[in-house]
C-alpha positions in Angstrom: -173.5 68.4 -25.4 -176.5 70.8 -25.5 -175.8 74.4 -24.7 -179.3 75.0 -23.2 -181.3 72.3 -21.7 -184.9 72.3 -22.7 -187.3 74.0 -20.3 -190.3 72.3 -18.8 -192.6 74.1 -21.2 -190.5 73.0 -24.2 -190.6 69.4 -23.0 -194.4 69.5 -22.2 -195.0 70.9 -25.7 -192.8 68.2 -27.3 -194.1 65.2 -25.4 -197.6 66.3 -24.3 -198.7 66.7 -20.7 -199.2 63.0 -19.8 -195.9 61.8 -21.4 -194.0 64.6 -19.8 -195.4 63.3 -16.5 -194.0 59.8 -17.4 -190.6 61.4 -18.3 -190.5 63.2 -14.9 -191.6 60.1 -13.0 -188.9 58.0 -14.7 -186.2 60.6 -13.9 -187.4 60.8 -10.3 -187.2 57.0 -10.0 -183.6 56.9 -11.3 -182.6 60.0 -9.3 -183.9 58.3 -6.1 -181.6 55.3 -6.5 -178.6 56.7 -8.4 -176.3 59.7 -7.9 -175.1 60.3 -11.5 -173.9 62.9 -13.9 -176.8 63.9 -16.2 -176.1 65.2 -19.7 -178.4 66.7 -22.2 -177.7 66.2 -25.9 -179.4 66.3 -29.3 -181.2 63.1 -30.0 -179.5 62.3 -33.3 -181.5 61.7 -36.4 -184.4 59.8 -34.7 -185.0 61.9 -31.5 -185.1 65.5 -30.5 -183.3 65.2 -27.2 -181.1 62.7 -25.3 -180.8 62.8 -21.5 -178.0 60.5 -20.4 -177.1 59.2 -16.9 -173.4 58.5 -16.6 -170.8 58.0 -13.9 -167.1 57.4 -14.3 -167.3 57.5 -18.0 -169.9 54.7 -18.1 -173.5 55.2 -19.2 -176.2 53.7 -17.0 -179.1 54.6 -19.3 -180.4 57.3 -21.6 -183.8 58.9 -22.0 -184.9 60.2 -25.4 -187.7 62.6 -26.3 -189.4 63.4 -29.6 -192.9 64.5 -30.5 -195.4 62.5 -28.4 -192.8 59.8 -27.6 -190.5 59.0 -24.7 -187.6 56.5 -25.2 -185.7 54.7 -22.4 -182.5 52.9 -23.5 -180.3 50.5 -21.7 -177.3 48.8 -23.3 -176.5 45.4 -21.9 -172.9 44.0 -22.3 -172.1 40.3 -22.5 -172.0 39.7 -18.7 -175.1 41.9 -18.2 -177.1 39.8 -20.7 -176.3 36.7 -18.5 -177.6 38.6 -15.5 -180.7 39.5 -17.4 -181.4 35.8 -18.1 -181.0 35.1 -14.4 -183.8 37.5 -13.4 -185.9 37.1 -16.5 -188.8 35.2 -14.7 -189.2 38.2 -12.4 -189.9 40.6 -15.3 -193.1 41.4 -17.3 -193.7 39.7 -20.6 -193.6 43.1 -22.3 -190.2 43.9 -20.9 -188.8 40.5 -21.9 -190.3 40.8 -25.4 -188.7 44.2 -25.9 -185.4 42.7 -24.7 -185.7 39.7 -27.0 -186.5 41.9 -30.1 -183.7 44.3 -29.5 -180.7 44.4 -31.8 -177.4 43.0 -30.6 -174.3 44.8 -31.7 -170.6 44.2 -31.1 -170.7 46.3 -28.0 -173.9 45.0 -26.5 -177.7 44.6 -26.8 -179.4 47.9 -27.3 -182.8 47.8 -25.7 -185.2 50.7 -26.3 -188.4 51.0 -24.3 -191.1 53.5 -25.1 -193.1 53.9 -21.9 -196.5 55.5 -22.0 -197.1 55.1 -18.3 -195.3 54.0 -15.1 -196.4 50.3 -15.1 -193.0 48.9 -16.1 -190.8 51.2 -13.9 -190.2 48.5 -11.3 -188.8 46.3 -14.0 -186.7 49.1 -15.4 -185.1 49.6 -11.9 -184.3 45.8 -11.9 -182.6 46.2 -15.3 -180.6 49.3 -14.1 -179.5 47.3 -11.0 -177.9 44.8 -13.5 -175.8 47.6 -14.9 -174.9 49.2 -11.6 -175.9 48.8 -8.0 -177.9 51.8 -6.7 -175.6 54.2 -4.9 -178.3 56.0 -2.9 -180.0 54.6 0.1 
């Protein structure tokens, strides 16, 4: 876990003003529907920061930040992949394509989105609802 979470100015400098706005909007959309533990971490070898939403030891999703890039990852287990297929026709082509191209590992399908605006956020919320029902009204 990260000792000091990055400040707004550090994040703005890293992502750029418009992507930091996308980051904030995505966090707000998730926070509006989910009451979760939120953890900052280093981003491993490919990202500068990781911001993870968890509850009860289970991860809902993770946001990643690096220079001029936001990442949004959801890992779908076997049962969740079946639920994805059930709602597939309600999702955008871009979201489905990202899902189809994602690598499947022994522990699930790791789908990384790199949003540059908020147009796919409704779809992201549908995907999060597959993982866990929203626990905020």
